[in-house]
C-alpha positions in Angstrom: 134.9 129.2 73.5 135.2 126.9 70.5 132.4 127.3 68.0 131.6 123.6 68.1 131.4 123.7 71.9 128.8 126.5 71.6 126.8 124.4 69.1 126.8 121.5 71.5 125.6 123.8 74.3 122.7 125.0 72.2 121.8 121.3 71.6 121.8 120.7 75.3 119.5 123.6 75.9 117.1 122.3 73.3 117.2 118.8 74.8 116.6 120.3 78.3 113.4 121.8 77.1 112.4 118.4 75.7 110.1 119.2 72.7 111.5 116.5 70.4 110.6 112.9 69.8 113.1 110.3 71.0 116.1 110.2 68.7 115.2 113.5 66.9 118.2 115.9 66.6 118.7 119.3 65.2 121.4 119.5 62.6 124.6 121.3 63.7 124.7 123.3 60.5 121.3 124.8 61.3 122.5 125.9 64.7 125.7 127.3 63.2 123.7 129.3 60.7 122.0 131.3 63.5 125.0 131.8 65.8 126.6 135.1 64.6 123.3 136.9 63.9 122.2 135.9 67.4 125.4 137.4 68.9 124.4 140.8 67.4 120.8 140.4 68.7 122.1 139.4 72.1 124.3 142.5 72.3 121.2 144.6 71.8 119.3 142.8 74.5 121.7 142.6 77.4 122.5 145.6 79.6 125.4 147.4 77.9 127.7 147.1 81.0 127.8 143.3 80.8 129.8 142.7 77.5 133.3 144.1 77.3 133.2 147.3 75.3 135.6 148.4 72.5 137.3 151.8 72.3 136.4 153.7 69.1 140.0 154.6 68.5 139.4 158.3 67.8 140.9 161.1 69.8 138.8 164.0 68.7 135.4 164.8 67.0 134.8 166.7 63.8 133.6 170.2 64.7 130.5 171.8 63.2 130.7 175.4 62.0 129.8 176.8 65.5 133.0 175.0 66.9 131.0 174.0 70.0 129.3 170.9 68.6 130.4 168.1 66.3 130.2 164.5 65.3 132.1 161.3 65.5 132.0 158.8 62.7 131.1 155.3 64.0 133.2 152.3 63.0 131.8 149.8 60.5 131.5 147.1 63.2 129.4 149.3 65.5 126.4 147.5 67.2 125.6 149.6 70.3 126.6 152.8 72.0 128.1 152.4 75.5 129.7 155.7 76.6 131.1 159.0 75.4 133.1 161.5 77.4 134.4 164.7 75.7 137.3 166.4 77.4 135.4 169.4 78.5 132.4 167.5 79.8 131.9 167.2 83.5 130.4 163.7 83.1 130.2 160.7 80.8 127.1 160.1 78.7 125.9 156.5 78.6 122.7 157.0 76.6 122.4 158.3 73.0 119.1 159.6 71.8 117.8 159.3 68.2 117.0 162.2 65.9 113.3 161.2 66.4 113.5 162.1 70.1 111.8 165.4 70.9 115.1 166.4 72.7 116.9 166.4 69.4 115.0 169.4 68.1 116.3 171.4 71.1 119.9 170.8 70.1 119.7 173.4 67.3 119.0 176.1 70.0 122.2 177.3 71.6 120.4 178.1 74.8 118.5 174.8 75.2 120.9 172.2 73.8 123.2 170.0 75.8 126.1 171.7 77.7 129.4 170.8 79.4 127.4 170.0 82.6 124.5 168.2 80.9 125.8 166.9 77.5 123.6 165.2 74.9 124.7 162.6 72.4 122.6 161.8 69.3 122.8 158.7 67.2 121.9 159.5 63.6 122.7 158.8 59.9 124.7 161.5 58.0 124.5 161.4 54.2 128.3 161.9 53.9 129.8 160.0 56.9 127.1 157.4 57.4 126.4 156.4 61.1 127.6 159.1 63.5 127.3 160.3 67.0 126.6 164.0 67.3 127.6 165.7 70.6 126.2 168.8 72.2 128.1 170.7 73.3 131.8 171.4 74.2 133.9 174.4 75.2 134.7 176.3 72.0 137.4 174.5 70.0 137.8 171.6 72.5 136.7 168.5 70.6 139.1 166.2 72.3 137.7 162.8 73.4 138.5 161.3 76.7 136.6 158.1 76.2 134.4 156.6 73.5 133.1 153.1 73.9 130.8 150.8 71.9 129.9 147.2 71.4 131.1 145.8 68.2 129.8 142.9 66.0 131.7 139.7 66.5 131.5 136.0 65.9 130.1 133.6 68.5 133.6 132.1 69.2 135.2 135.5 69.8 132.6 137.1 72.1 132.9 137.2 75.9 132.7 133.7 77.2 130.3 135.0 79.9 127.7 135.5 77.2 127.7 131.9 75.9 124.9 130.9 78.3 122.4 133.6 77.2 123.5 133.1 73.5 122.7 129.4 73.7 119.2 130.2 75.1 118.6 132.8 72.3 119.7 130.5 69.5 117.6 127.7 71.0 114.6 130.0 71.1 115.1 131.0 67.5 115.3 127.4 66.2 112.5 126.2 68.3 110.2 128.9 66.9 111.2 128.1 63.4 110.3 124.5 64.1 106.9 125.5 65.3 107.8 124.5 68.9 106.3 127.8 70.3 105.9 126.8 73.9 109.4 125.4 74.1 110.6 128.7 72.4 108.8 130.7 75.1 110.5 128.6 77.8 113.9 129.3 76.2 113.1 133.0 76.2 112.1 132.8 79.8 115.6 131.3 80.6 117.3 134.1 78.7 115.2 136.8 80.5 116.0 135.3 83.9 119.7 135.3 83.0 119.5 139.0 82.1 117.4 140.0 85.1 119.8 138.3 87.5 122.6 140.5 86.2 120.7 143.8 85.9 121.8 146.6 88.2 118.8 147.8 90.2 
């Protein structure tokens, strides 16, 4: 959808909530300022199966010294992990833990860490490669990737058109809160929450 059309949609959302005096309008430039940052926030809010994911574009991971574990460097436009399936794994992983998760400490133990049947993916920062996904573990030497999906940062006009509605509510909420229209901001958030809940897989 055209960027200007999205801005108009945000204005309509704000008018719908009706906190303004007659004739009062929010400047289009102010709305435009919040759009792209709100897209990133929205991608972190909605269930990861709603937006269209992007393939990481790598065919194999970088092995660690044991040749059964390794890492995948994340692209610079990475926003959110969606899925990883290493060739030797029996299933796809759709949840990455952080290095603060108690389960991460178990990954240093060959007998307790993730396996081909119950793999584990860890999202962490590496001093050399930056943001990476570590995987535990694969058959010796088999670091081939079948599938690696993520949500990438994008502009409002280039995102999935299905996400324009929730984006308009999120931007409306942000602007209303900055204007001190707290109750109207809460109403916008309630509309966003309702949109997400209606599409959540139970």
